[in-house]
N, C-alpha and C positions, 0 to 999 in steps of 0.2 A: 179208702176202698174203691175198687173198680165200679164203673157204672155200666149197666147192661140195658139193651132194649130187646124185648121179646115180641114175638108175633103169635097171635092166636087166630086161627081160622075157625070162625064160629058158624053155627047152623043158620038156616034162613030165618027161623023164628026169633032169633036173638035181636033185641032192641037196644037202643042207647041206655034205657033205664036198667036193663039187665046188666049191662057192662058196668054202669056206675055202681050198682049194688055189689058186683064182684070186686070192684076196686075197694069199696068200703070194707069188705070182708078181709081183703089183704091187709089193709091198714090196721085192723084190729089184732092181727096175729104177727105182724112183721117183726116186732121186737124179739119174739121167741127165736127167730132165725137170723137175727143180726142184720136185717134188711131195712130199707127205708124207701117206700114207694113215693116217687117224685111226682109223676103225673101219668096220664094215659091219653091215647087217641083211639077213636072208633070210626071206622068207615062202614056206614050202614049199607051203602050201595054195593061194596065189594065183600062185605061181611068179614072184615078183618079188624082186630084190635091190637094195639101196640102199647106195651107198658115200659116206662122208664124207671129203673130201680137201682138204687145204691145197695150193693150186696157183696159179701165177702167172696163169693164164687157162684158159678152157675148152679151148682147143686143146691145151695141154700135158697136161691130164687125159686127153683123148681119145687123144693120141699115146702116153701111158704105157700105157693099157689095150690099145691096138692092138699095141704092141710086146711087152707081157708075155704076152698070150694071145689077142688078136684079138677080144675081147668088148667092142665099142664100145657105150657107153650109148645108150639110146633117148631119154633126156631129161636135161638138166643145168640146175640152177638155183643161183644164188648164195644163201647162207644166212648168218644170224647164229648163231654158236655158242651164245649164250645162249638163243635161241629154240628151237634144236634140242634143247638139254638140257631146256628146259621141257616140250616135247612128248614127247620120247623117253627122257628120264631120264639120258642120257649123251652124251658127245662123244668117247669113246675106248673101247677094248675093256674089257669087264668084267674085274675083277681075277681072277675064278676061271678065266678062259680064257687069261690072259697067258703062263702057263708050259707050256701044252699044245703039242704038236707042231704040230697043224693050226689051233689056235685057233678051233674051231667055236663059233659064237655062236648060241644059241637065243633069238632075238628077231626077230619078223617086221616090226616097225615099224608094224604095223596098230594103230590106236588108236580108241577110242570118244571122241568129242568131245561135251562137255556145255556148253551155253549156259544160263546162268541170268540172267533179267532180273527186277528188282524195281521196282514202281511204287507210288505212292500212289493209292488208289482215288479220292480227291477231290483232284486236284492243285491247288496254289496256295491251299489252304484254310489260313488263318492262325488261331492259331499252329501251327507244325509241330513244336514241341519234343517232344511225345509221340511223334510219328511218327519223328522222327530218333533218339530214344532207343531206340525199339523196333527200328529198323533196325540200330543198332549191336549190340544184343543178338542179333538174328537172324543178322547177319553172322558173329558169333563162333561161333554154333551151326553155320552152314554150313561154316566153315573147319574146325571139329573133325570134322564128318561126312566132308568130302572127304578129310581126312587119314586117317581110320579106314578108308576104302575104297580107299586108294591113288591118289586123284586128285591130279594135279599142276596147280597153278594157273599158267596161261600169261599171262593178263591179268586184272586185277581192279580194279573200282571199288566204291563203295558200292552201286551199282545193277546191276552187270554182272559176270559171271564167265565166263571161257573156261577150261575144264578138260580135261585129257587123262587118260584111263584106259587102262592096258594090258588090263584085263579088262572085257568087256561086262557080265557079271553084276554086277560091283562097281559099275559106273556106274549100272545100273538100280536096284540096291539103295540106292545113295547118294541117287538122286533120290527114291525112296519115303520114305527117312528124312527128307530135307529137307522133303518135303511134309507128313509127319506132324508135324514140329515147327512147321510153318507154320500149322496149324489148332489151334484151342482144343480140347483133348481132351474137354471136358465137353459141347460143343454142335456141334463141327465147323465153327464159323464162323471166318472169317479173323481173325488177330490184328492189331489196330490198323490195319485197312484197307490192309494191304500186299498188293498183287497179285503173285503168284508165277507165273512162266512158266519152264518147263524144256524145252529141246530136246535130243534125243540123236541123233547120227548117227555112223557109223563109216566109216573109209577109210584110205588110205595117204598118206604125206607128199608124194610127188611125182606130180603128174598133168601135164596140159598147161598148167596155170596157172603163175604166177611165184612164188607164195608157198607155204610149207609148209601142207599140209592145206587149201588155199584152197577147193576144191570142198566138202569135208566141212563146214567152218565155215559157208560160205555157206548151205547147205541147213539146217543146224542152227539158224542165226539166223533164217532165213525161217520155218521151222515154229514156232519159239519165238514169233515176233512175231505171226503171223497166225492160227494154229489156236486154237480157243476153249478147248481143254482146258489144264489146268495143266501136265501132263507129256505131251509128244508125242515119240514115237520113230519112226524110219524103219522100213521093212520089213526092212532089213538088220539093224538092231539087234534087232528082234523075232525074226527067224530065228536069229540067233546066240545070243540069250538062251535060246530054247527048245532049241537044240542042246546047251547047256551045263547045262540044268536039267531035272529030271524033270517039273516042272509047266509049264503053258502060261503065256503072258503074259496077265495078267488086265486087261481094260479096264473102265472105268466112266466116269461123266460127267466125271471129273477126269483120266482117263488114256486116251490113245488111241494106237494103233499105225496108222500110215498104210499104205496099199497103194502099190505102185509107180506105179499110175495117179494116185493122189492126189498123190504127190511130183512127178510129171511136170507135172501141172496147176498146182500151186502154184509150181513153179520157172518155168514159162512165164509165168504170170500176173504174178509178182513181178518177173521180169526185164523184162517190158514196162512194168510200173508204174514201175520205177526210171528209165526214160527219158522217160516222158510224163506223170507224175503232176501236174505243174504246168501242163499245157496246159489252158487254160480251155475249149477246145472238145472235150475228151476225152469219148468216148462208150463205153458198155458194148459196143456192136457192134465197136469196135476190138479189144477183148480177145477177143471170140468168134472173130474171124478169126485172131488171133495164137495162141490155144491150140487151135485146131482143133475147137471145139465150137459148137453153136448158142447163141443168146442165152439161151434157156430152160435149156439144160444148164449154162451158166455160172452162171446164177442159182441153180439147184438145188445145184450143187457148192459155191458160196460160202456158201450158207445152211448146208449140211451141215458144212462144214469150219471156217468162221469164225463162224457164227452171225449173219452180216450179209449183206444184199443187196450186190451189186457197187457200187451207187451209194453206199450208206451206208459201205461199206468204203473207197472212194476218198475220200469226204468226211472220214472219221475219219483216214485216212492224211495228208491235207493238214493237218488240224488239229494232228496230232502234229508235223508239220514246222514248223508255225507256232509251236508251243510252243518248239521248239528255237531259232527265230529270236528269239522274245521273251526267252529265256534269255540270248542273246548281245547283246540290245539292238541288233538288226541292222536297224533301220529303224522308220519310223512305221507306224501301223495300215494306212494305205492301201498303203504299199509292201509290207508283209508279206502283205496280202490278195492283191494281184495276183501277187506272187512265188510264192505257194503255190496258184495256180490258181483262186481265187475270182473270180467275175464282177464283184463290187463290194465295197467296204469294208463297206457296210451288211449285205450278205448274209453276209459273213465274220463280222461281229460277232454277227449273229443265230445262226449255227451254233455259234459259239464259246460264246456264253452258254447255249445249249440243252445243250451237252455238259458244260460245266464249271461252270455256275451263276454265272458272272461274265462281264462284257464284257472283251475283250482290252485295252481302254484303262484298265482298273482294276488294272494290275499295275506293280510297281516292281522294280528289281533292287537288293536290299540288298547291303551290303558282303560278306556271306557268300557271295554268288554264287547264292543260291537265289531262285526267283521266288515272291514272296508276294502274295496278293491284298489289295487295299485296297477299302474300301467304295466302290461306284460311285454317284456322285451321281445 
């Protein structure tokens, strides 16, 4: 049977004891509806409860809740148990609560999500053996740090991490430790030209989207990808960190905490970018209208947050997408140029050479799957 997670938005007076009683009432009638209550989470601060239930369908889950206590969920999504466990650490009641009368569980399901992205400062520069060796060493260090601070890896490649933390403070401290290992202690320079980006956001597992933590992940990925600093945290993460610690969140040229206004701007800009980036007639004015700012305000915002003008940002975004297509061997140079929004293959090649130091026609796909540059005749 499928497994579902539902969300209940409860009133201010509801306590953990109330939620535990409701859960027990579900368990008493679950067999009548072919359901099996696996566990639950309750966030007293945000007044939300989340149930994990094995059920034949959503209606059976709703009918069970309605019959047991009348508290019908506000939202239900189907989930994979392995993904739930990766994000939240369990798919059943904690052992310490199983023998208690009410089975009160002290776990809000609120998590801090960390995105880590690693890139080579000079992509396609051959040979890459030193870079790949350094990347392996760095990844081992990252895994050790994440484990030491209680981070659970949800998805991981050599160049990307999606990590869940129960503690906001631990997530922030883990990010700082990763950054410290990332720079040469003697001079503060990057190790072996690896570019590090870390994005931190916090949220609940079930919103209006279809996937667990979908909104939280999307924002963490966006700020990781586009903000110029190495470590970027949302206003929520900063607020929670400062509420848990005596000191303030310290910013510098490599660490930034966004304001809610910044987050709203980036979300609107990137959401629009995702649907129009390959339109050859795309203009900055289109973004200004979409994000509710003047053209000059958009320019100042983009320079401040990304270090790039809107035009440069759009061009670099397209080049990054072109790199992905080259990696997949997804067409010839002309096809990739037009597919990524460039007005002509010659202009695409010119922009590509200026950014990466080589023409796009000078690349091969080796058996290893990496894109390596060859000398352009």
